[in-house]
VEXDREN-2710 file (C-alpha; in Angstrom, 1 decimal):
% VEXDREN-2710
k/r/px/py/pz
1/MET/104.8/93.6/88.0
2/SER/104.9/93.6/91.8
3/ASN/102.2/92.1/93.8
4/ALA/102.9/94.7/96.7
5/ASN/101.1/97.4/94.8
6/GLN/98.3/94.9/93.3
7/GLU/95.5/97.0/94.5
8/GLN/96.8/100.2/92.8
9/ILE/97.5/98.2/89.6
10/ASP/94.1/96.8/89.6
11/TYR/92.6/100.2/90.2
12/TRP/94.5/102.2/87.6
13/ASN/93.9/99.5/84.8
14/ASP/90.2/98.7/85.5
15/LYS/88.6/101.8/87.0
16/ALA/90.7/104.9/87.0
17/GLY/92.7/104.5/83.8
18/PRO/89.8/104.5/81.3
19/ASN/88.2/107.4/83.2
20/TRP/91.6/109.5/83.0
21/VAL/91.9/108.8/79.3
22/ALA/88.5/110.2/78.6
23/MET/89.3/113.3/80.7
24/GLN/92.9/113.5/79.6
25/GLU/92.8/116.8/77.8
26/ARG/90.7/118.6/80.3
27/LEU/92.7/117.2/83.2
28/ASP/96.0/118.2/81.8
29/GLY/94.8/121.7/81.2
30/VAL/93.7/122.2/84.8
31/LEU/97.0/120.9/85.9
32/LYS/99.1/122.7/83.5
33/PRO/100.4/125.4/85.9
34/LEU/101.6/122.8/88.3
35/SER/103.2/120.7/85.6
36/ASP/104.9/123.9/84.4
37/ALA/106.4/124.6/87.9
38/GLY/107.7/121.1/88.1
39/LEU/109.4/121.0/84.8
40/GLN/110.8/124.4/85.4
41/ALA/112.3/123.1/88.7
42/ALA/113.8/120.0/87.2
43/GLN/116.0/122.2/84.9
44/VAL/115.9/119.6/82.0
45/LYS/119.0/119.6/79.8
46/THR/119.1/118.6/76.1
47/ALA/119.8/114.9/75.6
48/GLU/119.5/113.9/79.3
49/ARG/118.0/110.5/80.0
50/VAL/114.8/111.0/81.9
51/LEU/112.6/108.6/83.6
52/ASP/109.0/109.9/84.1
53/VAL/107.4/108.0/87.0
54/GLY/103.7/107.6/86.9
55/CYS/103.5/109.1/83.4
56/GLY/99.9/108.3/82.9
57/CYS/98.5/109.7/79.6
58/GLY/101.9/111.1/78.8
59/ASP/101.5/114.7/79.1
60/THR/104.8/115.3/81.2
61/SER/106.6/112.6/79.1
62/ILE/105.8/114.6/76.0
63/ALA/106.8/118.0/77.6
64/LEU/110.1/116.4/78.6
65/HIS/110.7/115.2/75.2
66/ASN/109.9/118.6/73.6
67/LEU/112.6/119.9/76.0
68/GLY/115.2/117.8/74.3
69/ALA/115.3/114.9/76.9
70/LYS/115.5/111.1/76.0
71/VAL/112.5/110.0/77.9
72/LEU/111.2/106.8/79.3
73/GLY/107.6/107.0/80.7
74/VAL/106.6/104.3/83.3
75/ASP/103.1/103.5/84.5
76/VAL/101.2/100.7/85.7
77/SER/98.1/101.6/83.7
78/GLY/97.7/100.0/80.3
79/PRO/94.9/102.1/79.0
80/MET/96.7/105.2/79.9
81/LEU/99.9/104.3/78.1
82/GLU/98.1/103.3/75.2
83/HIS/96.6/106.8/75.1
84/ALA/100.1/108.2/75.7
85/ARG/101.7/106.1/72.8
86/ASN/98.9/107.4/70.5
87/ARG/99.5/111.0/71.3
88/ASN/103.3/110.9/70.7
89/GLY/105.0/107.9/69.2
90/ASP/108.5/109.5/69.8
91/VAL/108.5/108.8/73.5
92/ASP/109.3/105.4/74.8
93/TYR/106.8/104.0/77.4
94/LEU/107.0/101.0/79.8
95/GLN/104.0/99.3/81.5
96/ALA/105.8/98.3/84.8
97/ASP/105.7/99.0/88.5
98/ALA/108.4/101.5/89.2
99/ALA/108.6/100.0/92.7
100/THR/110.3/96.8/91.4
101/SER/111.2/97.4/87.7
102/ASP/114.6/97.4/86.3
103/PHE/113.5/99.9/83.6
104/GLY/115.1/97.6/80.9
105/GLY/118.6/98.1/82.4
106/LYS/118.7/101.8/81.6
107/ARG/120.2/104.5/83.8
108/PHE/118.9/108.0/84.2
109/ASP/120.3/111.5/84.7
110/LEU/116.8/112.7/86.1
111/VAL/113.9/111.0/87.5
112/PHE/110.7/113.2/87.3
113/SER/107.2/112.7/88.4
114/ARG/104.0/114.7/88.5
115/PHE/101.7/113.1/91.1
116/GLY/103.0/109.7/90.3
117/VAL/105.0/108.5/93.4
118/MET/102.4/108.7/96.2
119/PHE/101.0/105.3/95.6
120/PHE/103.6/102.8/96.6
121/ALA/102.9/100.2/99.1
122/ASP/106.5/100.4/100.4
123/PRO/107.7/103.9/99.5
124/VAL/111.3/103.5/100.9
125/ALA/111.7/100.2/99.0
126/ALA/110.3/101.8/95.8
127/PHE/112.6/104.8/95.9
128/ARG/115.4/102.8/96.8
129/ASN/114.8/100.8/93.6
130/ILE/114.3/103.9/91.6
131/ARG/117.6/105.4/93.0
132/GLY/119.3/102.2/91.7
133/ALA/118.3/103.2/88.1
134/MET/120.0/106.6/88.4
135/ASN/123.4/107.8/87.4
136/GLU/126.0/108.6/90.2
137/ASN/125.1/112.4/89.8
138/GLY/121.5/111.8/89.1
139/ARG/118.6/114.2/90.1
140/LEU/115.2/113.5/91.4
141/LEU/112.3/116.0/91.1
142/PHE/108.8/115.2/91.8
143/VAL/105.5/117.1/92.5
144/CYS/103.2/116.0/95.2
145/TRP/100.2/117.4/96.9
146/GLN/100.1/119.3/100.2
147/PRO/97.5/118.4/102.7
148/PRO/93.8/118.3/101.7
149/SER/93.3/121.6/103.8
150/ALA/95.6/123.5/101.5
151/ASN/93.8/121.8/98.4
152/PRO/90.0/122.8/98.2
153/TRP/90.1/122.1/94.6
154/MET/90.3/118.4/95.6
155/SER/89.0/118.3/99.2
156/ALA/85.8/120.6/98.9
157/ALA/83.7/118.0/96.7
158/GLY/85.0/115.1/99.1
159/LYS/83.9/117.0/102.2
160/ALA/80.4/117.7/100.5
161/VAL/79.7/114.0/99.9
162/ALA/81.1/112.5/103.2
163/PRO/77.8/113.1/105.2
164/TYR/75.9/110.7/102.7
165/LEU/78.5/107.8/103.2
166/PRO/78.9/105.4/106.1
167/ALA/81.6/106.5/108.6
168/PRO/84.8/104.2/108.2
169/ASP/85.2/101.6/110.9
170/THR/88.6/102.9/111.6
171/PRO/90.1/106.3/111.0
172/PRO/91.9/106.4/107.6
173/ASN/95.6/106.2/107.5
174/PRO/97.0/109.7/106.1
175/ARG/100.2/107.9/104.8
176/ALA/98.2/105.0/102.9
177/PRO/99.0/105.1/99.3
178/GLY/96.9/107.8/97.7
179/PRO/97.0/111.4/96.5
180/PHE/97.8/112.8/99.9
181/ALA/100.2/110.2/101.2
182/PHE/103.1/112.6/100.9
183/ALA/101.3/115.7/102.5
184/GLU/104.0/115.7/105.5
185/GLU/107.3/117.3/104.6
186/ASP/109.2/115.4/107.4
187/TYR/107.7/112.1/106.2
188/VAL/108.9/112.7/102.8
189/THR/112.3/113.6/103.8
190/GLU/112.6/110.4/105.9
191/ILE/111.5/108.3/103.0
192/LEU/114.0/109.7/100.6
193/THR/116.8/109.8/103.1
194/GLN/116.1/106.1/104.2
195/ALA/116.1/105.3/100.3
196/GLY/119.6/106.8/100.1
197/PHE/119.1/110.2/98.5
198/SER/121.0/113.3/99.7
199/ASN/120.3/117.1/99.5
200/VAL/116.6/116.6/99.9
201/SER/114.8/119.9/99.5
202/ILE/111.0/120.6/99.6
203/THR/109.6/123.8/98.3
204/PRO/106.0/124.8/98.7
205/HIS/104.2/126.0/95.5
206/PRO/100.6/127.5/95.9
207/GLN/98.5/127.9/92.7
208/SER/95.0/128.9/91.8
209/LEU/93.6/126.4/89.3
210/ASN/91.0/127.1/86.7
211/VAL/88.8/124.0/87.3
212/ALA/86.0/124.6/84.9
213/ALA/84.1/127.3/82.9
214/THR/81.0/126.8/85.1
215/VAL/79.8/125.3/88.2
216/ASP/78.0/122.6/86.6
217/GLN/81.2/121.5/84.6
218/ALA/83.2/121.7/87.9
219/VAL/80.7/119.2/89.5
220/GLN/81.0/117.0/86.6
221/PHE/84.8/117.2/86.5
222/GLN/85.1/116.8/90.4
223/THR/82.8/113.8/90.6
224/ARG/84.5/111.8/87.8
225/LEU/88.1/112.4/89.0
226/GLY/89.7/112.5/92.5
227/PRO/88.5/111.7/95.9
228/ALA/84.8/112.5/95.4
229/SER/84.6/110.2/92.4
230/ARG/84.8/106.9/94.5
231/ALA/82.1/108.3/96.9
232/ILE/79.7/109.2/94.2
233/ASN/80.2/105.9/92.5
234/GLU/79.1/104.2/95.9
235/LEU/75.8/106.1/96.0
236/ASP/72.5/105.7/93.9
237/GLY/69.1/107.1/93.7
238/GLU/68.0/109.9/96.0
239/GLN/71.2/109.9/98.1
240/ARG/73.3/110.3/94.9
241/GLU/71.2/113.2/93.9
242/ALA/71.4/114.8/97.1
243/ALA/75.3/114.3/97.3
244/LEU/75.7/116.0/93.8
245/ALA/73.6/118.8/95.0
246/ALA/75.7/119.2/98.0
247/VAL/78.8/119.3/95.7
248/LYS/77.3/122.0/93.6
249/THR/76.5/124.1/96.8
250/ALA/80.2/123.4/98.0
251/LEU/81.6/124.7/94.6
252/SER/79.4/127.6/93.8
253/PRO/81.3/130.1/95.8
254/PHE/84.4/129.6/93.7
255/ALA/82.7/130.8/90.5
256/GLN/84.0/134.0/89.0
257/GLU/83.2/135.6/85.8
258/ARG/86.3/133.9/84.1
259/GLY/85.4/130.4/85.3
260/VAL/85.5/128.4/88.6
261/PHE/88.9/129.0/90.3
262/MET/90.1/127.1/93.2
263/ASP/93.2/126.9/95.4
264/ALA/95.8/124.2/95.2
265/ALA/99.1/123.7/96.8
266/VAL/102.0/121.2/96.0
267/TRP/105.4/120.2/97.1
268/LEU/108.3/120.5/94.7
269/VAL/110.7/117.9/96.0
270/SER/114.2/117.5/94.8
271/ALA/117.1/115.4/95.9
272/LYS/120.4/113.9/94.6
273/ALA/121.1/110.1/94.0
END
Protein backbone atom coordinates (compact mmCIF):
# COMPACT_ATOMS: atom_id res chain seq x y z
CA MET A 1 0.00 0.00 0.00
CA SER A 2 1.01 3.61 -0.55
CA ASN A 3 3.25 5.40 1.93
CA ALA A 4 1.60 8.76 1.16
CA ASN A 5 -1.41 7.83 3.29
CA GLN A 6 0.61 5.98 5.93
CA GLU A 7 -0.67 8.07 8.84
CA GLN A 8 -4.26 7.25 7.90
CA ILE A 9 -3.40 3.58 7.28
CA ASP A 10 -1.83 3.30 10.74
CA TYR A 11 -4.73 5.09 12.39
CA TRP A 12 -7.43 2.89 10.82
CA ASN A 13 -5.55 -0.31 11.65
CA ASP A 14 -4.19 0.39 15.12
CA LYS A 15 -6.68 2.76 16.73
CA ALA A 16 -9.91 3.52 14.91
CA GLY A 17 -10.45 0.16 13.21
CA PRO A 18 -10.94 -2.00 16.33
CA ASN A 19 -13.09 0.70 17.89
CA TRP A 20 -15.34 0.95 14.84
CA VAL A 21 -15.66 -2.85 14.74
CA ALA A 22 -16.89 -2.81 18.33
CA MET A 23 -19.41 -0.05 17.52
CA GLN A 24 -20.35 -1.27 14.01
CA GLU A 25 -23.98 -2.19 14.59
CA ARG A 26 -24.76 1.00 16.46
CA LEU A 27 -22.88 3.27 14.06
CA ASP A 28 -24.50 1.75 10.98
CA GLY A 29 -27.89 2.22 12.64
CA VAL A 30 -27.21 5.90 13.24
CA LEU A 31 -25.93 6.44 9.69
CA LYS A 32 -28.61 4.38 7.92
CA PRO A 33 -30.66 7.37 6.67
CA LEU A 34 -27.52 8.83 5.05
CA SER A 35 -26.48 5.46 3.62
CA ASP A 36 -29.95 5.04 2.14
CA ALA A 37 -29.81 8.50 0.56
CA GLY A 38 -26.48 7.70 -1.09
CA LEU A 39 -27.60 4.28 -2.32
CA GLN A 40 -30.79 5.74 -3.77
CA ALA A 41 -28.84 8.46 -5.58
CA ALA A 42 -26.41 5.87 -6.99
CA GLN A 43 -29.23 4.13 -8.92
CA VAL A 44 -27.53 0.75 -8.72
CA LYS A 45 -28.36 -1.69 -11.52
CA THR A 46 -28.42 -5.48 -11.31
CA ALA A 47 -25.09 -7.14 -12.21
CA GLU A 48 -23.20 -3.83 -12.28
CA ARG A 49 -19.60 -4.00 -11.12
CA VAL A 50 -19.31 -1.66 -8.15
CA LEU A 51 -16.23 -0.49 -6.23
CA ASP A 52 -17.05 0.56 -2.65
CA VAL A 53 -14.20 2.85 -1.53
CA GLY A 54 -13.53 3.00 2.20
CA CYS A 55 -16.05 0.22 2.79
CA GLY A 56 -15.03 -0.21 6.43
CA CYS A 57 -17.07 -2.90 8.19
CA GLY A 58 -19.00 -3.63 5.00
CA ASP A 59 -22.41 -2.08 5.59
CA THR A 60 -22.70 -0.36 2.21
CA SER A 61 -20.92 -3.18 0.38
CA ILE A 62 -23.52 -5.63 1.70
CA ALA A 63 -26.31 -3.22 0.75
CA LEU A 64 -24.93 -2.87 -2.79
CA HIS A 65 -24.67 -6.67 -3.05
CA ASN A 66 -28.28 -7.02 -1.91
CA LEU A 67 -29.29 -4.63 -4.71
CA GLY A 68 -27.84 -7.10 -7.21
CA ALA A 69 -24.42 -5.54 -7.85
CA LYS A 70 -21.09 -7.38 -8.09
CA VAL A 71 -19.17 -5.59 -5.36
CA LEU A 72 -15.53 -5.12 -4.45
CA GLY A 73 -15.15 -3.37 -1.12
CA VAL A 74 -11.75 -1.75 -0.56
CA ASP A 75 -10.35 -0.35 2.67
CA VAL A 76 -6.99 0.12 4.38
CA SER A 77 -8.21 -1.29 7.70
CA GLY A 78 -7.51 -4.98 8.31
CA PRO A 79 -9.70 -5.24 11.46
CA MET A 80 -12.67 -3.65 9.72
CA LEU A 81 -12.36 -5.85 6.62
CA GLU A 82 -12.10 -8.99 8.74
CA HIS A 83 -15.35 -7.99 10.41
CA ALA A 84 -16.92 -7.25 7.00
CA ARG A 85 -15.98 -10.71 5.70
CA ASN A 86 -17.51 -12.33 8.76
CA ARG A 87 -20.75 -10.45 8.16
CA ASN A 88 -21.15 -11.54 4.52
CA GLY A 89 -18.87 -13.96 2.74
CA ASP A 90 -20.48 -13.35 -0.66
CA VAL A 91 -18.93 -9.90 -1.03
CA ASP A 92 -15.34 -9.55 -2.24
CA TYR A 93 -13.06 -7.35 -0.13
CA LEU A 94 -9.57 -6.02 -0.74
CA GLN A 95 -7.24 -4.48 1.83
CA ALA A 96 -5.56 -1.73 -0.17
CA ASP A 97 -5.12 2.00 -0.50
CA ALA A 98 -7.62 3.17 -3.14
CA ALA A 99 -5.26 6.05 -3.93
CA THR A 100 -2.78 3.69 -5.60
CA SER A 101 -4.34 0.22 -5.94
CA ASP A 102 -5.02 -1.34 -9.34
CA PHE A 103 -7.98 -3.19 -7.75
CA GLY A 104 -6.83 -6.50 -9.19
CA GLY A 105 -7.15 -5.21 -12.73
CA LYS A 106 -10.94 -4.99 -12.46
CA ARG A 107 -13.02 -2.27 -14.10
CA PHE A 108 -16.16 -0.81 -12.58
CA ASP A 109 -19.47 0.63 -13.74
CA LEU A 110 -19.99 2.48 -10.47
CA VAL A 111 -17.67 3.75 -7.77
CA PHE A 112 -19.52 4.33 -4.50
CA SER A 113 -18.38 5.62 -1.13
CA ARG A 114 -20.03 6.54 2.14
CA PHE A 115 -17.59 8.76 4.05
CA GLY A 116 -14.55 6.92 2.68
CA VAL A 117 -12.89 9.39 0.31
CA MET A 118 -12.01 12.37 2.54
CA PHE A 119 -8.77 10.91 3.88
CA PHE A 120 -6.43 10.95 0.86
CA ALA A 121 -3.11 12.76 1.24
CA ASP A 122 -3.32 13.75 -2.46
CA PRO A 123 -7.01 13.65 -3.41
CA VAL A 124 -6.51 14.60 -7.08
CA ALA A 125 -4.04 11.76 -7.61
CA ALA A 126 -6.29 9.38 -5.68
CA PHE A 127 -9.37 10.18 -7.74
CA ARG A 128 -7.34 10.01 -10.93
CA ASN A 129 -6.31 6.48 -9.93
CA ILE A 130 -9.90 5.55 -9.10
CA ARG A 131 -11.12 6.96 -12.41
CA GLY A 132 -8.56 4.76 -14.18
CA ALA A 133 -10.38 1.72 -12.82
CA MET A 134 -13.76 2.82 -14.19
CA ASN A 135 -15.41 1.84 -17.45
CA GLU A 136 -15.85 4.49 -20.13
CA ASN A 137 -19.39 5.27 -19.04
CA GLY A 138 -18.68 4.73 -15.35
CA ARG A 139 -20.41 6.72 -12.63
CA LEU A 140 -19.12 8.07 -9.33
CA LEU A 141 -21.33 8.68 -6.30
CA PHE A 142 -20.04 9.46 -2.84
CA VAL A 143 -21.43 10.84 0.39
CA CYS A 144 -19.29 13.31 2.36
CA TRP A 145 -19.87 15.70 5.23
CA GLN A 146 -20.85 19.34 4.91
CA PRO A 147 -19.03 21.76 7.29
CA PRO A 148 -18.97 21.15 11.06
CA SER A 149 -21.40 24.03 11.56
CA ALA A 150 -24.02 22.01 9.65
CA ASN A 151 -23.24 18.85 11.63
CA PRO A 152 -23.82 19.43 15.34
CA TRP A 153 -24.14 15.67 15.75
CA MET A 154 -20.37 15.54 15.15
CA SER A 155 -19.19 18.99 16.20
CA ALA A 156 -21.09 19.67 19.44
CA ALA A 157 -19.06 17.20 21.51
CA GLY A 158 -15.81 18.42 19.97
CA LYS A 159 -16.59 22.01 20.88
CA ALA A 160 -17.42 20.97 24.42
CA VAL A 161 -14.03 19.30 25.01
CA ALA A 162 -11.95 21.95 23.20
CA PRO A 163 -11.44 24.21 26.28
CA TYR A 164 -9.76 21.31 28.09
CA LEU A 165 -7.11 20.82 25.42
CA PRO A 166 -4.03 22.92 24.61
CA ALA A 167 -4.49 25.31 21.72
CA PRO A 168 -2.81 24.13 18.49
CA ASP A 169 0.41 25.86 17.49
CA THR A 170 -1.05 26.68 14.08
CA PRO A 171 -4.65 26.85 12.88
CA PRO A 172 -5.79 23.46 11.55
CA ASN A 173 -6.00 23.07 7.78
CA PRO A 174 -9.70 22.50 6.98
CA ARG A 175 -8.70 20.58 3.84
CA ALA A 176 -6.35 18.17 5.63
CA PRO A 177 -7.37 14.50 5.47
CA GLY A 178 -10.26 13.99 7.84
CA PRO A 179 -14.06 13.86 8.09
CA PHE A 180 -14.61 17.46 6.94
CA ALA A 181 -11.91 17.68 4.25
CA PHE A 182 -14.57 17.88 1.51
CA ALA A 183 -16.86 20.37 3.23
CA GLU A 184 -16.33 23.01 0.50
CA GLU A 185 -18.34 22.42 -2.68
CA ASP A 186 -15.94 24.33 -4.93
CA TYR A 187 -12.97 22.38 -3.59
CA VAL A 188 -14.65 19.04 -4.31
CA THR A 189 -15.56 20.17 -7.83
CA GLU A 190 -11.97 21.31 -8.40
CA ILE A 191 -10.55 17.95 -7.25
CA LEU A 192 -12.83 15.87 -9.45
CA THR A 193 -12.37 18.10 -12.48
CA GLN A 194 -8.59 17.97 -12.17
CA ALA A 195 -8.83 14.19 -11.81
CA GLY A 196 -10.62 14.02 -15.18
CA PHE A 197 -14.25 13.60 -14.15
CA SER A 198 -17.09 15.42 -15.89
CA ASN A 199 -20.70 16.29 -15.09
CA VAL A 200 -19.87 16.94 -11.44
CA SER A 201 -23.02 17.50 -9.39
CA ILE A 202 -23.20 18.23 -5.67
CA THR A 203 -26.56 17.99 -3.90
CA PRO A 204 -27.11 18.97 -0.24
CA HIS A 205 -28.90 16.46 1.95
CA PRO A 206 -29.87 17.45 5.52
CA GLN A 207 -30.94 14.76 7.94
CA SER A 208 -31.90 14.43 11.59
CA LEU A 209 -30.11 11.45 13.15
CA ASN A 210 -31.20 9.39 16.15
CA VAL A 211 -27.82 9.37 17.88
CA ALA A 212 -28.85 7.41 20.98
CA ALA A 213 -31.75 6.51 23.24
CA THR A 214 -30.46 8.58 26.18
CA VAL A 215 -28.00 11.41 26.78
CA ASP A 216 -25.64 9.08 28.66
CA GLN A 217 -25.58 6.72 25.68
CA ALA A 218 -24.99 9.68 23.37
CA VAL A 219 -22.00 10.77 25.45
CA GLN A 220 -20.55 7.26 25.34
CA PHE A 221 -21.08 7.08 21.57
CA GLN A 222 -19.69 10.54 20.82
CA THR A 223 -16.57 10.03 22.92
CA ARG A 224 -15.69 6.69 21.32
CA LEU A 225 -16.09 7.69 17.68
CA GLY A 226 -15.53 10.91 15.78
CA PRO A 227 -13.69 14.17 16.51
CA ALA A 228 -14.31 14.14 20.27
CA SER A 229 -12.87 10.66 20.76
CA ARG A 230 -9.25 11.65 20.10
CA ALA A 231 -9.57 14.61 22.43
CA ILE A 232 -11.03 12.54 25.28
CA ASN A 233 -8.26 9.98 24.86
CA GLU A 234 -5.67 12.71 25.47
CA LEU A 235 -7.16 13.63 28.85
CA ASP A 236 -7.13 11.88 32.20
CA GLY A 237 -8.13 12.41 35.81
CA GLU A 238 -10.18 15.45 36.76
CA GLN A 239 -9.73 17.05 33.35
CA ARG A 240 -11.23 14.03 31.62
CA GLU A 241 -14.18 13.95 34.02
CA ALA A 242 -14.78 17.67 33.50
CA ALA A 243 -14.64 17.24 29.72
CA LEU A 244 -17.14 14.36 29.83
CA ALA A 245 -19.46 16.48 31.95
CA ALA A 246 -19.16 19.28 29.39
CA VAL A 247 -20.09 16.87 26.61
CA LYS A 248 -23.16 15.74 28.54
CA THR A 249 -24.20 19.38 29.06
CA ALA A 250 -23.75 20.07 25.33
CA LEU A 251 -25.81 17.05 24.25
CA SER A 252 -28.63 17.35 26.80
CA PRO A 253 -30.67 19.95 24.82
CA PHE A 254 -31.03 17.44 21.96
CA ALA A 255 -32.83 14.86 24.10
CA GLN A 256 -36.42 14.08 23.19
CA GLU A 257 -38.90 11.56 24.49
CA ARG A 258 -38.04 9.28 21.54
CA GLY A 259 -34.26 9.63 22.00
CA VAL A 260 -31.41 12.02 21.26
CA PHE A 261 -31.85 13.55 17.80
CA MET A 262 -29.20 15.79 16.24
CA ASP A 263 -28.91 17.47 12.85
CA ALA A 264 -26.51 16.25 10.18
CA ALA A 265 -25.83 17.42 6.63
CA VAL A 266 -23.97 15.75 3.76
CA TRP A 267 -23.15 16.33 0.12
CA LEU A 268 -24.27 13.73 -2.42
CA VAL A 269 -21.54 14.05 -5.03
CA SER A 270 -21.90 12.51 -8.47
CA ALA A 271 -19.72 12.61 -11.59
CA LYS A 272 -19.00 10.74 -14.83
CA ALA A 273 -15.73 9.09 -15.73
